Structure formats: structure tokens, C-alpha cells
PDB file of N, CA, C and O in Angstrom, chain B, residues numbered from 101:
ATOM      1  N   MET B 101      53.641 113.159  34.554  1.00  0.00           N
ATOM      2  CA  MET B 101      53.091 114.387  35.092  1.00  0.00           C
ATOM      3  C   MET B 101      54.167 115.093  35.913  1.00  0.00           C
ATOM      4  O   MET B 101      54.780 114.487  36.792  1.00  0.00           O
ATOM      5  N   THR B 102      54.394 116.360  35.629  1.00  0.00           N
ATOM      6  CA  THR B 102      55.407 117.134  36.355  1.00  0.00           C
ATOM      7  C   THR B 102      54.864 117.556  37.717  1.00  0.00           C
ATOM      8  O   THR B 102      53.662 117.474  37.972  1.00  0.00           O
ATOM      9  N   ASN B 103      55.759 118.004  38.579  1.00  0.00           N
ATOM     10  CA  ASN B 103      55.331 118.487  39.895  1.00  0.00           C
ATOM     11  C   ASN B 103      54.389 119.677  39.765  1.00  0.00           C
ATOM     12  O   ASN B 103      53.432 119.803  40.529  1.00  0.00           O
ATOM     13  N   LYS B 104      54.657 120.538  38.807  1.00  0.00           N
ATOM     14  CA  LYS B 104      53.804 121.700  38.589  1.00  0.00           C
ATOM     15  C   LYS B 104      52.389 121.249  38.205  1.00  0.00           C
ATOM     16  O   LYS B 104      51.402 121.802  38.690  1.00  0.00           O
ATOM     17  N   GLU B 105      52.303 120.263  37.351  1.00  0.00           N
ATOM     18  CA  GLU B 105      50.999 119.739  36.945  1.00  0.00           C
ATOM     19  C   GLU B 105      50.288 119.081  38.123  1.00  0.00           C
ATOM     20  O   GLU B 105      49.069 119.190  38.255  1.00  0.00           O
ATOM     21  N   LYS B 106      51.047 118.401  38.974  1.00  0.00           N
ATOM     22  CA  LYS B 106      50.456 117.775  40.165  1.00  0.00           C
ATOM     23  C   LYS B 106      49.890 118.833  41.101  1.00  0.00           C
ATOM     24  O   LYS B 106      48.809 118.664  41.663  1.00  0.00           O
ATOM     25  N   ILE B 107      50.630 119.926  41.262  1.00  0.00           N
ATOM     26  CA  ILE B 107      50.160 121.023  42.125  1.00  0.00           C
ATOM     27  C   ILE B 107      48.883 121.621  41.564  1.00  0.00           C
ATOM     28  O   ILE B 107      47.922 121.844  42.300  1.00  0.00           O
ATOM     29  N   TYR B 108      48.867 121.888  40.241  1.00  0.00           N
ATOM     30  CA  TYR B 108      47.668 122.446  39.625  1.00  0.00           C
ATOM     31  C   TYR B 108      46.473 121.496  39.787  1.00  0.00           C
ATOM     32  O   TYR B 108      45.354 121.947  40.034  1.00  0.00           O
ATOM     33  N   ALA B 109      46.702 120.203  39.651  1.00  0.00           N
ATOM     34  CA  ALA B 109      45.633 119.231  39.816  1.00  0.00           C
ATOM     35  C   ALA B 109      45.077 119.264  41.233  1.00  0.00           C
ATOM     36  O   ALA B 109      43.864 119.185  41.426  1.00  0.00           O
ATOM     37  N   GLU B 110      45.949 119.380  42.221  1.00  0.00           N
ATOM     38  CA  GLU B 110      45.504 119.458  43.613  1.00  0.00           C
ATOM     39  C   GLU B 110      44.722 120.748  43.862  1.00  0.00           C
ATOM     40  O   GLU B 110      43.721 120.740  44.579  1.00  0.00           O
ATOM     41  N   ILE B 111      45.172 121.842  43.275  1.00  0.00           N
ATOM     42  CA  ILE B 111      44.473 123.119  43.437  1.00  0.00           C
ATOM     43  C   ILE B 111      43.067 123.023  42.852  1.00  0.00           C
ATOM     44  O   ILE B 111      42.116 123.556  43.424  1.00  0.00           O
ATOM     45  N   GLU B 112      42.938 122.355  41.727  1.00  0.00           N
ATOM     46  CA  GLU B 112      41.625 122.187  41.098  1.00  0.00           C
ATOM     47  C   GLU B 112      40.656 121.433  42.008  1.00  0.00           C
ATOM     48  O   GLU B 112      39.444 121.629  41.915  1.00  0.00           O
ATOM     49  N   SER B 113      41.171 120.580  42.880  1.00  0.00           N
ATOM     50  CA  SER B 113      40.297 119.784  43.739  1.00  0.00           C
ATOM     51  C   SER B 113      39.923 120.503  45.041  1.00  0.00           C
ATOM     52  O   SER B 113      39.098 120.005  45.806  1.00  0.00           O
ATOM     53  N   ILE B 114      40.520 121.662  45.295  1.00  0.00           N
ATOM     54  CA  ILE B 114      40.266 122.400  46.531  1.00  0.00           C
ATOM     55  C   ILE B 114      39.033 123.285  46.367  1.00  0.00           C
ATOM     56  O   ILE B 114      38.813 123.885  45.316  1.00  0.00           O
ATOM     57  N   SER B 115      38.253 123.349  47.412  1.00  0.00           N
ATOM     58  CA  SER B 115      37.052 124.181  47.427  1.00  0.00           C
ATOM     59  C   SER B 115      37.435 125.661  47.430  1.00  0.00           C
ATOM     60  O   SER B 115      38.450 126.044  48.011  1.00  0.00           O
ATOM     61  N   GLU B 116      36.605 126.498  46.769  1.00  0.00           N
ATOM     62  CA  GLU B 116      36.855 127.944  46.672  1.00  0.00           C
ATOM     63  C   GLU B 116      37.038 128.602  48.036  1.00  0.00           C
ATOM     64  O   GLU B 116      37.785 129.574  48.152  1.00  0.00           O
ATOM     65  N   GLU B 117      36.384 128.102  49.052  1.00  0.00           N
ATOM     66  CA  GLU B 117      36.442 128.723  50.372  1.00  0.00           C
ATOM     67  C   GLU B 117      37.832 128.662  50.997  1.00  0.00           C
ATOM     68  O   GLU B 117      38.114 129.401  51.940  1.00  0.00           O
ATOM     69  N   TYR B 118      38.709 127.791  50.485  1.00  0.00           N
ATOM     70  CA  TYR B 118      40.055 127.650  51.040  1.00  0.00           C
ATOM     71  C   TYR B 118      41.118 128.369  50.211  1.00  0.00           C
ATOM     72  O   TYR B 118      42.299 128.322  50.554  1.00  0.00           O
ATOM     73  N   PHE B 119      40.717 129.026  49.136  1.00  0.00           N
ATOM     74  CA  PHE B 119      41.695 129.675  48.258  1.00  0.00           C
ATOM     75  C   PHE B 119      42.470 130.791  48.946  1.00  0.00           C
ATOM     76  O   PHE B 119      43.671 130.940  48.716  1.00  0.00           O
ATOM     77  N   GLU B 120      41.811 131.569  49.778  1.00  0.00           N
ATOM     78  CA  GLU B 120      42.489 132.657  50.483  1.00  0.00           C
ATOM     79  C   GLU B 120      43.597 132.100  51.384  1.00  0.00           C
ATOM     80  O   GLU B 120      44.717 132.612  51.394  1.00  0.00           O
ATOM     81  N   GLU B 121      43.276 131.067  52.123  1.00  0.00           N
ATOM     82  CA  GLU B 121      44.258 130.436  53.019  1.00  0.00           C
ATOM     83  C   GLU B 121      45.399 129.809  52.213  1.00  0.00           C
ATOM     84  O   GLU B 121      46.566 129.908  52.590  1.00  0.00           O
ATOM     85  N   LEU B 122      45.044 129.162  51.099  1.00  0.00           N
ATOM     86  CA  LEU B 122      46.056 128.545  50.243  1.00  0.00           C
ATOM     87  C   LEU B 122      46.966 129.607  49.642  1.00  0.00           C
ATOM     88  O   LEU B 122      48.179 129.416  49.556  1.00  0.00           O
ATOM     89  N   TYR B 123      46.380 130.727  49.226  1.00  0.00           N
ATOM     90  CA  TYR B 123      47.177 131.810  48.656  1.00  0.00           C
ATOM     91  C   TYR B 123      48.229 132.287  49.647  1.00  0.00           C
ATOM     92  O   TYR B 123      49.396 132.432  49.283  1.00  0.00           O
ATOM     93  N   TRP B 124      47.836 132.534  50.893  1.00  0.00           N
ATOM     94  CA  TRP B 124      48.777 133.037  51.891  1.00  0.00           C
ATOM     95  C   TRP B 124      49.824 131.989  52.246  1.00  0.00           C
ATOM     96  O   TRP B 124      50.966 132.333  52.552  1.00  0.00           O
ATOM     97  N   LEU B 125      49.450 130.732  52.210  1.00  0.00           N
ATOM     98  CA  LEU B 125      50.413 129.659  52.461  1.00  0.00           C
ATOM     99  C   LEU B 125      51.467 129.626  51.358  1.00  0.00           C
ATOM    100  O   LEU B 125      52.662 129.519  51.634  1.00  0.00           O
ATOM    101  N   ILE B 126      51.020 129.717  50.116  1.00  0.00           N
ATOM    102  CA  ILE B 126      51.947 129.719  48.979  1.00  0.00           C
ATOM    103  C   ILE B 126      52.815 130.980  49.010  1.00  0.00           C
ATOM    104  O   ILE B 126      54.018 130.911  48.762  1.00  0.00           O
ATOM    105  N   LYS B 127      52.211 132.124  49.312  1.00  0.00           N
ATOM    106  CA  LYS B 127      52.951 133.386  49.381  1.00  0.00           C
ATOM    107  C   LYS B 127      54.033 133.316  50.454  1.00  0.00           C
ATOM    108  O   LYS B 127      55.169 133.732  50.222  1.00  0.00           O
ATOM    109  N   LYS B 128      53.684 132.794  51.619  1.00  0.00           N
ATOM    110  CA  LYS B 128      54.651 132.667  52.711  1.00  0.00           C
ATOM    111  C   LYS B 128      55.791 131.733  52.305  1.00  0.00           C
ATOM    112  O   LYS B 128      56.954 132.009  52.598  1.00  0.00           O
ATOM    113  N   PHE B 129      55.465 130.642  51.641  1.00  0.00           N
ATOM    114  CA  PHE B 129      56.474 129.700  51.178  1.00  0.00           C
ATOM    115  C   PHE B 129      57.402 130.355  50.157  1.00  0.00           C
ATOM    116  O   PHE B 129      58.620 130.205  50.240  1.00  0.00           O
ATOM    117  N   ALA B 130      56.838 131.071  49.206  1.00  0.00           N
ATOM    118  CA  ALA B 130      57.634 131.718  48.158  1.00  0.00           C
ATOM    119  C   ALA B 130      58.541 132.802  48.730  1.00  0.00           C
ATOM    120  O   ALA B 130      59.680 132.952  48.290  1.00  0.00           O
ATOM    121  N   ASP B 131      58.046 133.556  49.706  1.00  0.00           N
ATOM    122  CA  ASP B 131      58.850 134.619  50.313  1.00  0.00           C
ATOM    123  C   ASP B 131      59.992 134.070  51.151  1.00  0.00           C
ATOM    124  O   ASP B 131      61.015 134.734  51.315  1.00  0.00           O
ATOM    125  N   ALA B 132      59.828 132.865  51.683  1.00  0.00           N
ATOM    126  CA  ALA B 132      60.854 132.263  52.533  1.00  0.00           C
ATOM    127  C   ALA B 132      62.005 131.684  51.718  1.00  0.00           C
ATOM    128  O   ALA B 132      63.105 131.502  52.240  1.00  0.00           O
ATOM    129  N   LYS B 133      61.764 131.399  50.466  1.00  0.00           N
ATOM    130  CA  LYS B 133      62.799 130.817  49.610  1.00  0.00           C
ATOM    131  C   LYS B 133      63.694 131.915  49.066  1.00  0.00           C
ATOM    132  O   LYS B 133      63.212 132.822  48.386  1.00  0.00           O
ATOM    133  N   PRO B 134      64.987 131.852  49.352  1.00  0.00           N
ATOM    134  CA  PRO B 134      65.893 132.874  48.806  1.00  0.00           C
ATOM    135  C   PRO B 134      66.044 132.699  47.295  1.00  0.00           C
ATOM    136  O   PRO B 134      66.129 131.584  46.781  1.00  0.00           O
ATOM    137  N   ILE B 135      66.073 133.812  46.620  1.00  0.00           N
ATOM    138  CA  ILE B 135      66.282 133.788  45.173  1.00  0.00           C
ATOM    139  C   ILE B 135      67.776 133.875  44.931  1.00  0.00           C
ATOM    140  O   ILE B 135      68.432 134.839  45.325  1.00  0.00           O
ATOM    141  N   LYS B 136      68.293 132.867  44.286  1.00  0.00           N
ATOM    142  CA  LYS B 136      69.731 132.838  44.027  1.00  0.00           C
ATOM    143  C   LYS B 136      70.021 133.568  42.723  1.00  0.00           C
ATOM    144  O   LYS B 136      69.507 133.225  41.658  1.00  0.00           O
ATOM    145  N   LYS B 137      70.850 134.571  42.847  1.00  0.00           N
ATOM    146  CA  LYS B 137      71.284 135.305  41.670  1.00  0.00           C
ATOM    147  C   LYS B 137      72.591 134.706  41.170  1.00  0.00           C
ATOM    148  O   LYS B 137      73.449 134.297  41.953  1.00  0.00           O
ATOM    149  N   LYS B 138      72.719 134.667  39.874  1.00  0.00           N
ATOM    150  CA  LYS B 138      73.967 134.206  39.294  1.00  0.00           C
ATOM    151  C   LYS B 138      75.016 135.292  39.498  1.00  0.00           C
ATOM    152  O   LYS B 138      74.760 136.468  39.238  1.00  0.00           O
ATOM    153  N   SER B 139      76.178 134.901  39.956  1.00  0.00           N
ATOM    154  CA  SER B 139      77.255 135.868  40.170  1.00  0.00           C
ATOM    155  C   SER B 139      77.701 136.443  38.838  1.00  0.00           C
ATOM    156  O   SER B 139      77.935 135.713  37.875  1.00  0.00           O
ATOM    157  N   THR B 140      77.815 137.748  38.799  1.00  0.00           N
ATOM    158  CA  THR B 140      78.302 138.394  37.588  1.00  0.00           C
ATOM    159  C   THR B 140      79.784 138.715  37.767  1.00  0.00           C
ATOM    160  O   THR B 140      80.310 138.677  38.879  1.00  0.00           O
ATOM    161  N   PHE B 141      80.427 139.023  36.688  1.00  0.00           N
ATOM    162  CA  PHE B 141      81.833 139.366  36.722  1.00  0.00           C
ATOM    163  C   PHE B 141      82.066 140.583  37.614  1.00  0.00           C
ATOM    164  O   PHE B 141      83.005 140.615  38.409  1.00  0.00           O
ATOM    165  N   MET B 142      81.186 141.593  37.465  1.00  0.00           N
ATOM    166  CA  MET B 142      81.350 142.809  38.258  1.00  0.00           C
ATOM    167  C   MET B 142      81.126 142.547  39.748  1.00  0.00           C
ATOM    168  O   MET B 142      81.815 143.134  40.582  1.00  0.00           O
ATOM    169  N   SER B 143      80.174 141.676  40.098  1.00  0.00           N
ATOM    170  CA  SER B 143      79.946 141.393  41.520  1.00  0.00           C
ATOM    171  C   SER B 143      81.138 140.647  42.113  1.00  0.00           C
ATOM    172  O   SER B 143      81.465 140.825  43.287  1.00  0.00           O
ATOM    173  N   LYS B 144      81.777 139.823  41.312  1.00  0.00           N
ATOM    174  CA  LYS B 144      82.986 139.140  41.787  1.00  0.00           C
ATOM    175  C   LYS B 144      84.123 140.142  41.986  1.00  0.00           C
ATOM    176  O   LYS B 144      84.881 140.042  42.952  1.00  0.00           O
ATOM    177  N   LEU B 145      84.241 141.105  41.073  1.00  0.00           N
ATOM    178  CA  LEU B 145      85.280 142.131  41.214  1.00  0.00           C
ATOM    179  C   LEU B 145      85.060 142.974  42.464  1.00  0.00           C
ATOM    180  O   LEU B 145      86.016 143.343  43.146  1.00  0.00           O
ATOM    181  N   LYS B 146      83.787 143.280  42.765  1.00  0.00           N
ATOM    182  CA  LYS B 146      83.484 144.084  43.948  1.00  0.00           C
ATOM    183  C   LYS B 146      83.898 143.381  45.237  1.00  0.00           C
ATOM    184  O   LYS B 146      84.183 144.035  46.241  1.00  0.00           O
ATOM    185  N   SER B 147      83.931 142.057  45.211  1.00  0.00           N
ATOM    186  CA  SER B 147      84.243 141.313  46.438  1.00  0.00           C
ATOM    187  C   SER B 147      85.744 141.219  46.710  1.00  0.00           C
ATOM    188  O   SER B 147      86.148 140.768  47.781  1.00  0.00           O
ATOM    189  N   ILE B 148      86.563 141.636  45.763  1.00  0.00           N
ATOM    190  CA  ILE B 148      88.015 141.578  45.952  1.00  0.00           C
ATOM    191  C   ILE B 148      88.453 142.694  46.903  1.00  0.00           C
ATOM    192  O   ILE B 148      88.081 143.856  46.734  1.00  0.00           O
ATOM    193  N   GLU B 149      89.230 142.324  47.879  1.00  0.00           N
ATOM    194  CA  GLU B 149      89.757 143.303  48.830  1.00  0.00           C
ATOM    195  C   GLU B 149      91.278 143.236  48.814  1.00  0.00           C
ATOM    196  O   GLU B 149      91.860 142.153  48.747  1.00  0.00           O
ATOM    197  N   ILE B 150      91.917 144.404  48.875  1.00  0.00           N
ATOM    198  CA  ILE B 150      93.373 144.451  48.932  1.00  0.00           C
ATOM    199  C   ILE B 150      93.783 145.298  50.126  1.00  0.00           C
ATOM    200  O   ILE B 150      93.018 146.134  50.606  1.00  0.00           O
ATOM    201  N   GLU B 151      94.982 145.069  50.587  1.00  0.00           N
ATOM    202  CA  GLU B 151      95.539 145.889  51.660  1.00  0.00           C
ATOM    203  C   GLU B 151      96.557 146.832  51.049  1.00  0.00           C
ATOM    204  O   GLU B 151      97.386 146.422  50.236  1.00  0.00           O
ATOM    205  N   GLY B 152      96.494 148.076  51.434  1.00  0.00           N
ATOM    206  CA  GLY B 152      97.433 149.061  50.917  1.00  0.00           C
ATOM    207  C   GLY B 152      97.230 150.380  51.621  1.00  0.00           C
ATOM    208  O   GLY B 152      96.346 150.513  52.467  1.00  0.00           O
ATOM    209  N   PRO B 153      98.044 151.350  51.276  1.00  0.00           N
ATOM    210  CA  PRO B 153      97.919 152.672  51.898  1.00  0.00           C
ATOM    211  C   PRO B 153      96.595 153.331  51.496  1.00  0.00           C
ATOM    212  O   PRO B 153      95.993 152.977  50.483  1.00  0.00           O
ATOM    213  N   GLU B 154      96.158 154.294  52.307  1.00  0.00           N
ATOM    214  CA  GLU B 154      94.877 154.955  52.064  1.00  0.00           C
ATOM    215  C   GLU B 154      94.809 155.636  50.703  1.00  0.00           C
ATOM    216  O   GLU B 154      93.741 155.698  50.096  1.00  0.00           O
ATOM    217  N   ASP B 155      95.933 156.144  50.222  1.00  0.00           N
ATOM    218  CA  ASP B 155      95.929 156.864  48.947  1.00  0.00           C
ATOM    219  C   ASP B 155      96.312 155.968  47.761  1.00  0.00           C
ATOM    220  O   ASP B 155      96.680 156.471  46.699  1.00  0.00           O
ATOM    221  N   PHE B 156      96.229 154.678  47.935  1.00  0.00           N
ATOM    222  CA  PHE B 156      96.664 153.738  46.899  1.00  0.00           C
ATOM    223  C   PHE B 156      95.909 153.945  45.583  1.00  0.00           C
ATOM    224  O   PHE B 156      96.524 154.022  44.519  1.00  0.00           O
ATOM    225  N   ALA B 157      94.578 154.036  45.656  1.00  0.00           N
ATOM    226  CA  ALA B 157      93.784 154.183  44.433  1.00  0.00           C
ATOM    227  C   ALA B 157      94.077 155.508  43.739  1.00  0.00           C
ATOM    228  O   ALA B 157      94.205 155.558  42.515  1.00  0.00           O
ATOM    229  N   ALA B 158      94.183 156.572  44.516  1.00  0.00           N
ATOM    230  CA  ALA B 158      94.423 157.900  43.937  1.00  0.00           C
ATOM    231  C   ALA B 158      95.812 158.022  43.329  1.00  0.00           C
ATOM    232  O   ALA B 158      96.009 158.772  42.373  1.00  0.00           O
ATOM    233  N   ASN B 159      96.772 157.291  43.877  1.00  0.00           N
ATOM    234  CA  ASN B 159      98.163 157.396  43.422  1.00  0.00           C
ATOM    235  C   ASN B 159      98.693 156.075  42.868  1.00  0.00           C
ATOM    236  O   ASN B 159      99.884 155.787  42.989  1.00  0.00           O
ATOM    237  N   LEU B 160      97.846 155.295  42.279  1.00  0.00           N
ATOM    238  CA  LEU B 160      98.239 153.979  41.765  1.00  0.00           C
ATOM    239  C   LEU B 160      99.433 154.075  40.822  1.00  0.00           C
ATOM    240  O   LEU B 160     100.370 153.284  40.924  1.00  0.00           O
ATOM    241  N   ASP B 161      99.404 155.030  39.914  1.00  0.00           N
ATOM    242  CA  ASP B 161     100.502 155.169  38.963  1.00  0.00           C
ATOM    243  C   ASP B 161     101.830 155.476  39.664  1.00  0.00           C
ATOM    244  O   ASP B 161     102.879 154.999  39.232  1.00  0.00           O
ATOM    245  N   LEU B 162     101.792 156.253  40.723  1.00  0.00           N
ATOM    246  CA  LEU B 162     103.020 156.570  41.451  1.00  0.00           C
ATOM    247  C   LEU B 162     103.578 155.326  42.164  1.00  0.00           C
ATOM    248  O   LEU B 162     104.792 155.132  42.224  1.00  0.00           O
ATOM    249  N   TYR B 163     102.682 154.491  42.702  1.00  0.00           N
ATOM    250  CA  TYR B 163     103.126 153.264  43.357  1.00  0.00           C
ATOM    251  C   TYR B 163     103.663 152.258  42.334  1.00  0.00           C
ATOM    252  O   TYR B 163     104.628 151.545  42.608  1.00  0.00           O
ATOM    253  N   LEU B 164     103.036 152.206  41.161  1.00  0.00           N
ATOM    254  CA  LEU B 164     103.475 151.241  40.149  1.00  0.00           C
ATOM    255  C   LEU B 164     104.839 151.582  39.555  1.00  0.00           C
ATOM    256  O   LEU B 164     105.638 150.688  39.279  1.00  0.00           O
ATOM    257  N   ASN B 165     105.108 152.881  39.355  1.00  0.00           N
ATOM    258  CA  ASN B 165     106.411 153.224  38.768  1.00  0.00           C
ATOM    259  C   ASN B 165     107.480 153.524  39.819  1.00  0.00           C
ATOM    260  O   ASN B 165     108.598 153.904  39.471  1.00  0.00           O
ATOM    261  N   GLY B 166     107.147 153.359  41.100  1.00  0.00           N
ATOM    262  CA  GLY B 166     108.154 153.456  42.154  1.00  0.00           C
ATOM    263  C   GLY B 166     108.366 154.837  42.725  1.00  0.00           C
ATOM    264  O   GLY B 166     109.225 154.998  43.592  1.00  0.00           O
ATOM    265  N   GLU B 167     107.631 155.846  42.286  1.00  0.00           N
ATOM    266  CA  GLU B 167     107.797 157.186  42.826  1.00  0.00           C
ATOM    267  C   GLU B 167     107.323 157.277  44.275  1.00  0.00           C
ATOM    268  O   GLU B 167     107.802 158.114  45.040  1.00  0.00           O
ATOM    269  N   LYS B 168     106.386 156.414  44.646  1.00  0.00           N
ATOM    270  CA  LYS B 168     105.919 156.299  46.037  1.00  0.00           C
ATOM    271  C   LYS B 168     106.111 154.854  46.452  1.00  0.00           C
ATOM    272  O   LYS B 168     106.041 153.941  45.629  1.00  0.00           O
ATOM    273  N   SER B 169     106.355 154.659  47.739  1.00  0.00           N
ATOM    274  CA  SER B 169     106.499 153.278  48.210  1.00  0.00           C
ATOM    275  C   SER B 169     105.678 153.089  49.478  1.00  0.00           C
ATOM    276  O   SER B 169     105.368 154.036  50.201  1.00  0.00           O
ATOM    277  N   VAL B 170     105.346 151.843  49.712  1.00  0.00           N
ATOM    278  CA  VAL B 170     104.608 151.482  50.934  1.00  0.00           C
ATOM    279  C   VAL B 170     105.621 151.328  52.045  1.00  0.00           C
ATOM    280  O   VAL B 170     106.587 150.575  51.920  1.00  0.00           O
ATOM    281  N   GLU B 171     105.400 152.041  53.128  1.00  0.00           N
ATOM    282  CA  GLU B 171     106.354 152.020  54.235  1.00  0.00           C
ATOM    283  C   GLU B 171     105.938 151.062  55.298  1.00  0.00           C
ATOM    284  O   GLU B 171     106.631 150.919  56.306  1.00  0.00           O
TER     285      GLU B 171
END
């Protein structure tokens, strides 16, 4: 018997008058558990930080071919 089946079996044994309280207990438990998202390639790229001049992105080609330099 899986844990899910055990939980369902216990719920079946509970009186209807306690369902409202049980619902809020389960809801509170579910809301407290953080949902882990799988890291995507784009989210990993967003986390990369570099140090450079303020105009680095706008003038990347100039920095790469040496027309501008970091002072």
C-alpha cells in the first residue's frame, strides 16, 4: 500500500463533520511546501553576471574587435 493509499484510507475513516478542518489542514500543509521548479537553460543564463563598462552590451562588437577598451 502506497502512502497515498494510506492517506485515502484514513480519510475514509474520518467523520464528515471533520472534513472542513481536515481540508484547511491539508491546504495549509500544501501551501507551506515550496514547489521546486527544474532549472531551465534560460534561467541559468539569466543568473550569470559579468563586470564591465555600462555601455558593454550596446557596444559589444567594438569591445571585441578592440575599437573600444576598458579603462
